C-alpha positions as a Markdown table, in Angstrom:
| # | Residue | x | y | z |
|---|---|---|---|---|
| 1 | Met | -54.9 | 32.3 | -40.4 |
| 2 | Asn | -57.2 | 33.4 | -37.6 |
| 3 | Phe | -55.4 | 36.7 | -37.4 |
| 4 | Ile | -55.6 | 37.2 | -41.1 |
| 5 | Lys | -59.4 | 36.4 | -41.1 |
| 6 | Ala | -60.0 | 38.7 | -38.2 |
| 7 | Tyr | -58.1 | 41.5 | -39.9 |
| 8 | Lys | -60.1 | 41.0 | -43.1 |
| 9 | Trp | -63.4 | 41.1 | -41.2 |
| 10 | Leu | -62.3 | 44.2 | -39.3 |
| 11 | His | -61.3 | 45.9 | -42.6 |
| 12 | Leu | -64.7 | 45.0 | -44.1 |
| 13 | Leu | -66.6 | 46.4 | -41.2 |
| 14 | Leu | -64.6 | 49.6 | -41.2 |
| 15 | Leu | -65.3 | 50.0 | -44.9 |
| 16 | Leu | -69.0 | 49.4 | -44.5 |
| 17 | Phe | -69.1 | 51.9 | -41.6 |
| 18 | Val | -67.4 | 54.5 | -43.8 |
| 19 | Leu | -69.8 | 53.9 | -46.7 |
| 20 | Phe | -72.8 | 54.0 | -44.4 |
| 21 | Ser | -71.7 | 57.2 | -42.9 |
| 22 | Phe | -71.0 | 58.8 | -46.2 |
| 23 | Ser | -74.4 | 57.6 | -47.5 |
| 24 | Cys | -76.2 | 59.1 | -44.5 |
| 25 | His | -74.4 | 62.3 | -44.8 |
| 26 | Arg | -75.1 | 62.6 | -48.5 |
| 27 | His | -78.8 | 62.2 | -48.1 |
| 28 | Ile | -79.4 | 64.6 | -45.1 |
| 29 | Pro | -81.1 | 67.6 | -46.6 |
| 30 | Lys | -79.7 | 71.0 | -45.9 |
| 31 | Pro | -82.0 | 73.3 | -44.0 |
| 32 | Pro | -83.5 | 76.1 | -46.1 |
| 33 | Pro | -81.9 | 79.5 | -45.7 |
| 34 | Pro | -83.9 | 81.8 | -43.4 |
| 35 | Pro | -86.2 | 84.1 | -45.3 |
| 36 | Lys | -84.9 | 87.5 | -46.0 |
| 37 | Pro | -86.7 | 90.2 | -44.1 |
| 38 | His | -88.8 | 92.6 | -46.2 |
| 39 | Pro | -89.5 | 96.3 | -45.5 |
| 40 | Ile | -93.1 | 97.1 | -44.4 |
| 41 | Ser | -95.6 | 97.5 | -47.3 |
| 42 | Phe | -98.4 | 100.0 | -47.3 |
| 43 | Asn | -100.0 | 98.7 | -50.5 |
| 44 | Ser | -103.2 | 97.7 | -48.7 |
| 45 | Ile | -103.9 | 101.2 | -47.3 |
| 46 | Leu | -102.7 | 103.5 | -50.1 |
| 47 | Asn | -104.6 | 106.8 | -50.7 |
| 48 | Ile | -106.8 | 106.3 | -47.6 |
| 49 | Pro | -106.9 | 109.4 | -45.4 |
| 50 | Phe | -106.4 | 108.4 | -41.8 |
| 51 | Leu | -107.1 | 110.7 | -38.8 |
| 52 | Glu | -105.6 | 110.1 | -35.4 |
| 53 | Val | -108.4 | 109.5 | -32.8 |
| 54 | Lys | -106.4 | 108.4 | -29.8 |
| 55 | Arg | -102.9 | 108.8 | -28.3 |
| 56 | Arg | -102.2 | 107.0 | -25.1 |
| 57 | Leu | -99.3 | 106.2 | -22.9 |
| 58 | Lys | -98.6 | 102.7 | -21.7 |
| 59 | Ser | -100.7 | 103.4 | -18.6 |
| 60 | Gly | -103.7 | 103.9 | -20.9 |
| 61 | Leu | -103.9 | 107.6 | -19.8 |
| 62 | Ser | -103.5 | 110.7 | -21.9 |
| 63 | Phe | -101.3 | 112.5 | -19.2 |
| 64 | Asp | -98.0 | 111.6 | -17.6 |
| 65 | Asn | -96.7 | 112.6 | -14.1 |
| 66 | Gln | -95.1 | 115.8 | -15.5 |
| 67 | Gly | -98.4 | 117.0 | -17.0 |
| 68 | Phe | -97.6 | 116.2 | -20.6 |
| 69 | Glu | -100.6 | 115.4 | -22.6 |
| 70 | Ala | -100.3 | 112.8 | -25.4 |
| 71 | Glu | -102.7 | 114.7 | -27.7 |
| 72 | Pro | -103.9 | 113.2 | -31.0 |
| 73 | Phe | -103.5 | 115.5 | -34.0 |
| 74 | Tyr | -101.9 | 113.5 | -36.8 |
| 75 | Arg | -103.5 | 113.3 | -40.2 |
| 76 | Ile | -101.7 | 110.9 | -42.7 |
| 77 | Thr | -102.3 | 109.4 | -46.1 |
| 78 | Phe | -99.8 | 106.9 | -47.5 |
| 79 | Leu | -99.3 | 107.8 | -51.2 |
| 80 | Gly | -96.9 | 105.0 | -52.2 |
| 81 | Lys | -94.4 | 102.7 | -50.8 |
| 82 | Asp | -92.0 | 105.6 | -50.0 |
| 83 | Ser | -94.1 | 108.7 | -49.5 |
| 84 | Ala | -96.9 | 110.1 | -47.3 |
| 85 | Arg | -98.9 | 113.3 | -46.9 |
| 86 | Ile | -99.1 | 114.6 | -43.4 |
| 87 | Leu | -100.9 | 117.6 | -41.8 |
| 88 | Asn | -98.8 | 120.2 | -40.1 |
| 89 | Pro | -101.1 | 121.4 | -37.2 |
| 90 | Met | -99.1 | 124.5 | -36.7 |
| 91 | Asp | -100.2 | 126.0 | -40.1 |
| 92 | Gly | -103.0 | 123.7 | -41.2 |
| 93 | His | -101.3 | 122.7 | -44.4 |
| 94 | Tyr | -100.5 | 119.2 | -45.7 |
| 95 | Tyr | -96.9 | 118.3 | -46.8 |
| 96 | Asn | -95.4 | 115.3 | -48.5 |
| 97 | Phe | -92.7 | 113.4 | -46.8 |
| 98 | Phe | -90.4 | 110.5 | -47.9 |
| 99 | Ile | -90.8 | 107.3 | -46.0 |
| 100 | Phe | -87.7 | 105.3 | -45.0 |
| 101 | Arg | -88.9 | 101.7 | -44.6 |
| 102 | Glu | -87.2 | 99.3 | -42.2 |
| 103 | Thr | -87.8 | 95.6 | -41.3 |
| 104 | Asp | -90.0 | 94.5 | -38.4 |
| 105 | Ser | -92.8 | 97.0 | -39.5 |
| 106 | Ile | -90.6 | 100.0 | -38.6 |
| 107 | Phe | -90.6 | 103.1 | -40.7 |
| 108 | Asn | -89.4 | 106.7 | -40.5 |
| 109 | Val | -91.5 | 109.6 | -41.7 |
| 110 | Ala | -91.5 | 113.4 | -40.9 |
| 111 | Arg | -88.3 | 112.9 | -38.8 |
| 112 | Ser | -89.9 | 110.3 | -36.5 |
| 113 | Tyr | -89.7 | 106.6 | -36.2 |
| 114 | Phe | -92.8 | 104.4 | -35.8 |
| 115 | Lys | -93.6 | 100.7 | -35.6 |
| 116 | Met | -96.8 | 99.6 | -37.2 |
| 117 | Ile | -98.8 | 97.5 | -34.7 |
| 118 | Gln | -102.1 | 97.1 | -36.6 |
| 119 | Met | -103.0 | 97.9 | -40.2 |
| 120 | Ser | -106.3 | 97.7 | -42.1 |
| 121 | Arg | -108.3 | 99.9 | -44.5 |
| 122 | Asp | -110.4 | 101.1 | -41.5 |
| 123 | Ser | -107.7 | 101.6 | -38.8 |
| 124 | Ile | -104.0 | 101.7 | -38.2 |
| 125 | Lys | -102.0 | 101.8 | -34.9 |
| 126 | Phe | -98.4 | 103.0 | -34.4 |
| 127 | Gln | -96.0 | 102.7 | -31.6 |
| 128 | Val | -93.8 | 105.8 | -31.4 |
| 129 | Met | -90.2 | 104.8 | -31.1 |
| 130 | Gln | -87.6 | 106.5 | -28.9 |
| 131 | Val | -84.3 | 107.3 | -30.6 |
| 132 | Glu | -81.1 | 107.6 | -28.7 |
| 133 | Ser | -77.9 | 108.2 | -30.8 |
| 134 | Asp | -78.1 | 105.4 | -33.3 |
| 135 | Thr | -80.4 | 103.1 | -31.3 |
| 136 | Leu | -84.2 | 102.6 | -31.5 |
| 137 | His | -85.9 | 101.7 | -28.3 |
| 138 | Leu | -89.2 | 99.9 | -28.1 |
| 139 | Lys | -89.4 | 99.1 | -24.4 |
| 140 | Arg | -88.9 | 102.8 | -23.6 |
| 141 | Ser | -91.3 | 104.0 | -26.3 |
| 142 | Leu | -94.6 | 104.1 | -24.4 |
| 143 | Val | -96.8 | 106.2 | -26.7 |
| 144 | Tyr | -99.3 | 104.6 | -29.0 |
| 145 | Met | -101.3 | 106.3 | -31.8 |
| 146 | Thr | -104.6 | 105.0 | -33.1 |
| 147 | Phe | -106.0 | 106.2 | -36.4 |
| 148 | Tyr | -109.4 | 105.6 | -38.2 |
| 149 | Ser | -110.0 | 106.2 | -41.8 |
| 150 | Lys | -112.1 | 109.2 | -42.8 |
| 151 | Asn | -114.7 | 106.9 | -44.3 |
| 152 | Tyr | -114.9 | 104.8 | -41.2 |
| 153 | Leu | -115.4 | 107.8 | -39.0 |
| 154 | Gln | -118.0 | 109.4 | -41.2 |
| 155 | Asn | -120.0 | 106.5 | -42.5 |
| 156 | Val | -119.7 | 103.8 | -39.9 |
| 157 | Leu | -119.1 | 105.5 | -36.5 |
| 158 | His | -120.8 | 108.8 | -37.5 |
| 159 | Thr | -118.5 | 110.9 | -35.3 |
| 160 | Thr | -115.3 | 112.9 | -35.5 |
| 161 | Ala | -111.7 | 112.5 | -34.6 |
| 162 | Glu | -111.9 | 115.4 | -32.2 |
| 163 | Ala | -114.8 | 113.8 | -30.3 |
| 164 | Leu | -113.0 | 110.5 | -29.9 |
| 165 | Gly | -109.6 | 112.1 | -29.0 |
| 166 | Lys | -110.8 | 113.9 | -25.9 |
| 167 | Pro | -109.4 | 112.7 | -22.5 |
| 168 | Asp | -111.7 | 110.3 | -20.7 |
| 169 | His | -112.9 | 109.9 | -17.1 |
| 170 | Arg | -109.7 | 108.1 | -16.1 |
| 171 | Asp | -107.7 | 111.2 | -17.1 |
| 172 | Thr | -110.0 | 113.4 | -15.1 |
| 173 | Met | -109.6 | 111.3 | -11.9 |
| 174 | Phe | -105.8 | 111.2 | -12.5 |
| 175 | Ile | -105.6 | 115.0 | -12.7 |
| 176 | Leu | -107.9 | 115.5 | -9.7 |
| 177 | Arg | -105.6 | 113.4 | -7.5 |
| 178 | Lys | -102.4 | 115.1 | -8.8 |
| 179 | Ser | -104.0 | 118.6 | -8.3 |
| 180 | Glu | -105.0 | 117.9 | -4.8 |
| 181 | Leu | -101.4 | 116.7 | -4.0 |
| 182 | Ala | -99.8 | 119.7 | -5.8 |
| 183 | Asn | -102.0 | 122.2 | -4.0 |
| 184 | Arg | -100.9 | 120.8 | -0.7 |
| 185 | Ile | -97.2 | 120.1 | -1.5 |
| 186 | Pro | -95.8 | 122.6 | -4.1 |
| 187 | Asp | -92.9 | 120.3 | -4.9 |
| 188 | Ser | -95.5 | 118.0 | -6.5 |
| 189 | Ala | -96.4 | 120.7 | -9.0 |
| 190 | Phe | -96.9 | 119.6 | -12.6 |
| 191 | Ala | -97.3 | 121.4 | -15.9 |
| 192 | Ala | -100.7 | 122.9 | -16.6 |
| 193 | Arg | -102.3 | 122.2 | -19.9 |
| 194 | Glu | -103.6 | 125.7 | -19.9 |
| 195 | Pro | -100.5 | 127.5 | -18.5 |
| 196 | Ala | -100.6 | 130.3 | -15.9 |
| 197 | Thr | -100.7 | 133.7 | -17.4 |
| 198 | Ile | -99.3 | 137.0 | -16.2 |
| 199 | Lys | -100.6 | 140.6 | -16.8 |
| 200 | Ser | -99.0 | 143.8 | -15.7 |
| 201 | Ile | -101.3 | 146.0 | -13.6 |
| 202 | Asn | -98.7 | 148.7 | -13.0 |
| 203 | Pro | -97.1 | 150.9 | -15.7 |
| 204 | Leu | -93.7 | 150.4 | -14.1 |
| 205 | Ala | -93.8 | 146.7 | -15.0 |
| 206 | Lys | -93.6 | 145.2 | -18.5 |
| 207 | Val | -94.4 | 141.5 | -19.2 |
| 208 | Glu | -93.3 | 139.5 | -22.2 |
| 209 | Val | -94.2 | 135.9 | -22.9 |
| 210 | Thr | -91.4 | 133.8 | -24.5 |
| 211 | Glu | -92.9 | 132.2 | -27.6 |
| 212 | Val | -91.7 | 128.7 | -28.6 |
| 213 | Lys | -91.4 | 128.3 | -32.4 |
| 214 | Ala | -91.4 | 125.0 | -34.2 |
| 215 | Asp | -87.9 | 124.5 | -35.7 |
| 216 | Val | -85.2 | 121.9 | -36.1 |
| 217 | Met | -84.3 | 122.0 | -32.4 |
| 218 | Asn | -87.7 | 120.7 | -31.4 |
| 219 | Asn | -88.2 | 118.5 | -34.4 |
| 220 | Phe | -90.6 | 121.2 | -35.8 |
| 221 | Asp | -93.1 | 120.4 | -33.1 |
| 222 | Ala | -93.9 | 123.1 | -30.5 |
| 223 | Ser | -97.0 | 121.4 | -29.2 |
| 224 | Asp | -95.5 | 120.8 | -25.8 |
| 225 | Ala | -94.5 | 124.4 | -25.2 |
| 226 | Tyr | -97.0 | 124.6 | -22.3 |
| 227 | Met | -94.6 | 122.4 | -20.3 |
| 228 | Asn | -92.2 | 125.2 | -19.5 |
| 229 | Pro | -94.0 | 128.6 | -19.7 |
| 230 | Glu | -91.4 | 131.4 | -19.6 |
| 231 | Phe | -91.9 | 135.2 | -19.0 |
| 232 | Thr | -89.5 | 138.2 | -19.0 |
| 233 | Ile | -90.5 | 140.9 | -16.6 |
| 234 | Thr | -88.9 | 144.4 | -16.6 |
| 235 | Ile | -89.3 | 146.6 | -13.5 |
| 236 | Asn | -88.6 | 150.3 | -14.1 |
| 237 | Lys | -87.6 | 152.7 | -11.4 |
| 238 | Ala | -86.4 | 149.8 | -9.2 |
| 239 | Tyr | -84.3 | 150.4 | -6.1 |
| 240 | Glu | -81.2 | 149.2 | -8.0 |
| 241 | Asn | -80.3 | 147.4 | -11.2 |
| 242 | Phe | -80.7 | 143.6 | -11.0 |
| 243 | Ser | -81.2 | 140.6 | -13.2 |
| 244 | Tyr | -82.4 | 137.1 | -12.0 |
| 245 | Ser | -83.7 | 134.1 | -13.7 |
| 246 | Phe | -85.6 | 131.6 | -11.6 |
| 247 | Trp | -88.4 | 129.1 | -11.3 |
| 248 | Ala | -91.5 | 130.0 | -9.3 |
| 249 | Phe | -94.7 | 128.3 | -8.2 |
| 250 | Val | -98.1 | 129.6 | -9.1 |
| 251 | Asp | -100.7 | 128.0 | -6.8 |
| 252 | Glu | -104.3 | 127.3 | -7.5 |
| 253 | Lys | -105.2 | 130.9 | -6.4 |
| 254 | Gly | -102.6 | 132.6 | -8.5 |
| 255 | Lys | -100.2 | 133.3 | -5.7 |
| 256 | Leu | -96.5 | 133.4 | -6.7 |
| 257 | Ser | -93.7 | 131.9 | -4.6 |
| 258 | Tyr | -90.0 | 131.2 | -5.2 |
| 259 | Asp | -88.9 | 127.7 | -6.1 |
| 260 | His | -85.2 | 127.7 | -7.2 |
| 261 | Thr | -82.8 | 129.2 | -9.7 |
| 262 | Asp | -80.7 | 127.3 | -12.2 |
| 263 | Glu | -78.1 | 130.1 | -12.3 |
| 264 | Met | -74.5 | 129.3 | -11.1 |
| 265 | Val | -74.2 | 130.8 | -7.6 |
| 266 | Glu | -71.3 | 130.3 | -5.3 |
| 267 | Pro | -72.3 | 128.5 | -2.2 |
| 268 | Glu | -71.5 | 131.4 | 0.1 |
| 269 | Phe | -73.9 | 133.6 | -1.9 |
| 270 | Lys | -76.8 | 131.2 | -2.2 |
| 271 | Val | -78.6 | 132.3 | 0.9 |
| 272 | Tyr | -78.3 | 135.9 | -0.1 |
| 273 | Thr | -79.5 | 135.2 | -3.7 |
| 274 | Asp | -82.5 | 133.2 | -2.5 |
| 275 | Lys | -83.4 | 136.0 | 0.0 |
| 276 | Thr | -83.1 | 138.7 | -2.7 |
| 277 | Ile | -85.3 | 136.8 | -5.2 |
| 278 | Lys | -88.0 | 136.3 | -2.5 |
| 279 | Ala | -87.8 | 140.0 | -1.7 |
| 280 | Ile | -88.3 | 140.9 | -5.4 |
| 281 | Ile | -91.4 | 138.6 | -5.5 |
| 282 | Asp | -92.9 | 140.0 | -2.3 |
| 283 | Gly | -91.9 | 143.7 | -3.0 |
| 284 | Tyr | -92.5 | 144.0 | -6.7 |
| 285 | Leu | -94.1 | 141.1 | -8.5 |
| 286 | Ser | -96.9 | 140.5 | -6.0 |
| 287 | Phe | -98.1 | 144.1 | -6.4 |
| 288 | Tyr | -97.3 | 144.8 | -10.0 |
| 289 | Leu | -98.8 | 141.7 | -11.6 |
| 290 | Lys | -102.0 | 139.9 | -12.0 |
| 291 | Ile | -101.4 | 136.1 | -12.2 |
| 292 | Thr | -104.0 | 133.6 | -13.4 |
| 293 | Pro | -103.3 | 130.1 | -12.2 |
| 294 | Gly | -102.8 | 127.2 | -14.6 |
| 295 | Ser | -105.3 | 124.5 | -15.1 |
| 296 | Thr | -105.7 | 121.1 | -16.7 |
| 297 | Leu | -109.1 | 119.7 | -17.8 |
| 298 | Gly | -110.6 | 122.8 | -16.1 |
| 299 | Ile | -109.0 | 122.0 | -12.7 |
| 300 | Lys | -106.8 | 124.7 | -11.3 |
| 301 | His | -103.6 | 123.5 | -9.7 |
| 302 | Thr | -100.1 | 124.5 | -8.7 |
| 303 | Ser | -97.6 | 124.7 | -11.6 |
| 304 | Arg | -94.1 | 126.0 | -12.2 |
| 305 | Ile | -93.1 | 129.0 | -14.4 |
| 306 | Met | -89.8 | 130.4 | -15.5 |
| 307 | Leu | -89.3 | 134.1 | -14.8 |
| 308 | Asn | -86.5 | 136.4 | -16.1 |
| 309 | Val | -86.8 | 139.5 | -13.9 |
| 310 | Met | -84.8 | 142.6 | -14.6 |
| 311 | Gly | -84.8 | 145.8 | -12.5 |
| 312 | Arg | -83.9 | 149.2 | -14.0 |
| 313 | Lys | -82.9 | 151.9 | -11.5 |
| 314 | Gly | -84.1 | 155.4 | -11.9 |
C-alpha cells in the first residue's frame, strides 16, 4: 500500500510540474521582431540649396601629407526622396542625379557614397565613404563635408561659402613645416597646390602640358590633377635620338634635379640610364627651360613633376 500511495503522489507531482511548466511557457510573451531598417529620408530638407563651406580630413586639416587639399566646392539641393541637383564645378552647370538610398543614413549620388552625419534646414554634414570592390569603408573614409543653406549663409551669418571654405592657420603652419622639410630633404617633397610650371626659352625646345580631363576614369572629377603635373618636352637638333620618362624634383628656387624613372630597365643598365637622364637635365633642360617652382598657400617648396623628354637628332 505504501508503495502504491508513493507512486500516486509521484504521478500527481509529475503531472502538476508538467501543467505548471506548460502554463508558464504559454504565458511568456514572445519578443517583438526587430524594427525593419528604413532608407534615409530627405523630406525635412527638400528644395533647400546647400553650399559646401568646409571639407576636412580626420586630422581637422585641409591638407594631407601628399599635398592633397580637401577643397569644398559641392552645391546640392535635394529635390525628392530619390533625386538631387548638383553643381558641376568644371563647367558651372547644375545637373540632376538619382539618389540610391541605403540604411544607416547611407546614400549614393553622382557616383559617390556618403553617410549623413547631421541634417537640419540650416546645415548638413556628410562623411565621404571609401569604396573597395563591393565593400563600403567608414573607418578608412576620413573626409567630412559640411554644408550651410543659402539662406543661413546670407541672412544669418552674412558671409559666403568661399570665405568660410578657405584653409585656416593650422593649415598654414602644417604647410610651413612640410615645406621646410621638403626644401632640406627632397625625398620629403609633396604636391604643390599651385604646381610648378615650365616655359621654353630656346626655340630648339618645345614644352607641352598634359591636361587631365574629367571622365569616367577619374569619376568625372579632375580637381586633383595638380597632384601629378606632367610635361612633354621635345629637344630638336639633339646629339642623338632618345626618349625617357622620369620623375624630377623642382626645388623652391626652380632648380630641376633627377628623382627616378618608372620605366622597366634591366639592372645592368640602370646606372647608365640614370647617368644619361641626369646628363639630359644638366645639358639641355637646365639651359633650355625656365621653371617656376610650385607653391602651396603662397609658400614655395620642393615638389615632383613627371617629364617625358624626347630628343630629335639633326
